[in-house]
N, C-alpha and C positions, 0 to 999 in steps of 0.2 A: 299927269295920269289921273290925279284926283279930280281936277277940273273937267276932264273929258267925260266924267260920269255924273256931271251936275245937272243933266236934263237937256231938253230940246234946245233951249236958247244958248246954253253953253256949247253944245255940239255945233250949232249954227255959226256962232262966233269963231270957234276954232277952225271949222272947215273953211271959213272965209278969210282967215288970217293968212296974208300973203307969205308964201314960202314955208309955212309950218309943216304941212303934210309932206312936201317935197324933201324937207330936211330930215324928217323921220325916216322916210323911205331910203334916202341917201345913206343915213347912218347904218340902217340894218343891212343894206347891200354891202357896205364896207366891212361890217362885222362878219358876214358870211364869207366874203372874199378873203378875209384874214383868218378864217377858220376859228372864229370866236363867237359861236352862236349862243353861248351860255352866260355872257356877262349881264349884269343887272340892267345896264342902260338899254340893251337890246330888248330885254323883257319889258321895260317901261315903254319903249317906243311901240312895241307890238300891242301892248295893252291899250295905249292911246288910240292906235289905228283901229283896234277892235271896237272900242267904244264909239269912235267916230263913224263906224260902219253900221251902227245900230239904227234901224228904221231909215236907212239911207234913201231907199227908193221913194218912200212916202215924203221925206223931208227935203228932197232935191229941189233947188230953185226952179221956178217955172221955165226959165230960159233953157236950162238943161233938158227939162222934160220935153220941151217943144223941139229942140234941135237934135236930141239923141233918140228919143223914143216916140216914133210917129203914132204908136198905138196907145200912148199914155192915157188918152181920154177914155179908153175902154177898161182901164185898170181901176178897180175899186180902191179908194183911199182908206177903206175900213180894215183892210187886211193888216194885221199886226205881225210883228216879227219877234223871234226869240231874243231876249235881252242879254245884257252883259253877263257872262258867266252863268247864264241860265237862271238868274234869280227872278226874272220877270217873264213868266210863261205866257206865250201867246198862241192861240190856235191859228193854224194856217191851213189852207186847202190841201188835201192829201193828193190831189191831182194837179199837175201843172201843165197848162196847155202849151203845145209847141207853137212858138210865135217867131216872126222874123227877127233875126239877131241884129243888134245895133252895131254900127261900124266903130271900130276901135281907132283912136288917134295914135299915131306912131310915137308922138312925144307928149304924153299927158302931163298936165300941170294941175296942182292943187287937188280939188275934190275929184277931178277926173281920174286921178291915180287910184282912188279907193276901190274901184271895180275893174281896173285894168289888169290884163293878163300878166304883166310884169310883177305886180304885187301879189297876185294869186300864186304865181310860181315861188315868190319869196316865202309866203306862208307855208307852202308845201315843203319847201327846203328846210324851214325851221322845224316843222313837224318831224321831218326825217332826221335832222342833225342835232337839234337841241335836246338836252336831257333835263332842262328846267321845266317842271310841271306847269308853272304859270305861263311860260312862253309857249309851250305846246297847247295849253288850254286856250290862250288868247288867239293863237293862229287858227285853231279849229273853230273857235267862236266867231272870229271875223268871217270865215268862210260860211259858217252857219247863218250869220246875219245877212250876208250877201246873197244867199240862195233861198231866203225865206219868203220872198214875195211871189207874185204870180205874173209879173210882167216880163218884158224882153231881157232886162238886165239880170235878174236871178237865173233865167234860163241860160243866158250866155255864160255866166260864171260857172254854172253847173256843168255845161258842156266842156268848158276849158279845164275844169278840175278832172273830169272823168276821161275825156277823149284827147284833148290837146296836150295836157301837162302830165298825163298818166299818174294822177294823184292817189288813186285807190290803194296801191300797195302801202303808201305811207299812212293813210288813214286806217287801213286794216291793222297795221301794227299797233295803233293806239287803242284798239279794242282789247288788247291783251296786256295793257299796263296795269299796275296795281292801284294807281291813283284813281279813286272813284269818279271825281268830277271830270278828269280828262277823258275817261272812258264814256261817261255820260254825254259829254259834248261831241265826241266822235260819233256816237250813235245818233244824236240829234242832227248832225250834219248829214249823215247817210240817209236819215229819214227825209230830209229836204231834197237831197239828190234823187231819191227813189221816186219822187213824185213826177219826174220827167219820163214819159213813156218811152222815148227814143233811147234813153240811157239804161233802162231797166235790165236788159239782157247782159250788158257789160257789168253792171253792179252785182247782179245775181251770181254771175260766173266768178267774180272776184271775191265777194265777201259774204254771200249767203251762208255757206257752211260755218264761217267764223261767227256770224251773228247767232246762229243756232248753238254753237259751242259755248258762247258766253251767256246764253239764256240760263237762268238759274233752275235748279231741279225743283225748287219750291219758291213761294213768294218771299222776296227779301224782307228783312225786318226794318231796314233803313228807308227813309224817304227817297234818298238819291237812288238806292237800289231799285225801289218800286218804279220810279220815273224812268230809269234806264230800261227796266224790263218792259214797261209799257211802250217806250219808243222802239225797242227791238220788235215787238209784236206789230206795231203799226208799219214799220219799215218792211217787215216780212209780208204784211197785208198788201202793201203797194206792189211788191215784187211778184206776188203770187196771184193777185186778183184776176189778172187777164192772161196768166200763163200757166197752163197745166204742166209744162216742162219744169218751171221753177217750183211749183207745188210738189212735184215728184222729187226734186232736188232737196227740198226741205224734209220730205219724208225719209229719203235715203240718209240724211244727216242726223237721223234719230231725233227730230224736233217735235214730233207729234205728242209723245207722252209728256214732255215738259210743258207744252202749251196747254194740254188738258189739265194737268196738275195745277197750273197757275190759274186757269179759268175757274176752277172749282173752289178756290179760296175766296170767301166772301167777307173777310174781316174789313173793318173800316179803312185801316191803313193800306191794304192791298187792293182796294176797290178799283183804282185806276189801272193797275196791272191786270187784274182778273177781267175787267171789262174789255181791255185791249185784246187779251188772249181769246175771249169769247167771240169778239168781232172777227178775229183771224180764223178761228175754227169754223165759223159760219161761212166765211168766204172759201175756205179750203173745201168744204162739203159741196160747194157749187160746181166743183169739177167732178161731174158724174163718172167720168172715165176712170177716176182713181178710187171709187168706192170700195172695190174689192181689195185693192192694195191697202186702204185704210183699215179695213176689217182684219186683214192678216196682221 
């Protein structure tokens, strides 16, 4: 677990180690089958896989890039992804283009397992069944890493999470846990998912009211709270930018006054949250058909 966070070369060596990833996945599958999602070894395995999924699309060997992602040459290698447990912040494009999906192998081995739907379902199962905060956070964080890029792989993972594996209810539950970093990572994952235009209606219907409900009444005093509030605002921005229906949903969930309050706070600590709230307000005002509702 410690070695898996040692940097790009360490990740590369561990991904290439024959049988290592397969063994980790095998162990977690056994723990879930035995109804033991809370043991320490499972937590360690998930944290390793979380770290190995960091910057995966950028760091994939060229052979994988050519055989799996035909559009790889059109993907910018400058896009960075959110890091392990959110400690290394990276800006990613807020819009993710709909691209042809890669074919999945029925029996993935090694590094192929890291983005396979089997492991995605394992992460979602752990999010739902484990009560260990580190296990929940690592599972959410792995999905966050896998959905952070702009190519076919992140989009395929996002579609699996939202539509194929019905993962939104489990992620939504994590918005209401008391552990701040678990909540923050869940919001960051939703922010990545919300960049996919074809998934926005599903996401808005399932979690938009919950996002509004956990938005603070005023700017939080902690750094984690401010980052979470900013991520919520950017997620709501993605969901409402092109949808008057979703903007009305935000309004009916009593989100407008919260967003205005956050946007008006200009202290140094809260600048990230207030800026995100201001961007969201500007976007909401672009729906001219809602102006009278806003004024009311």
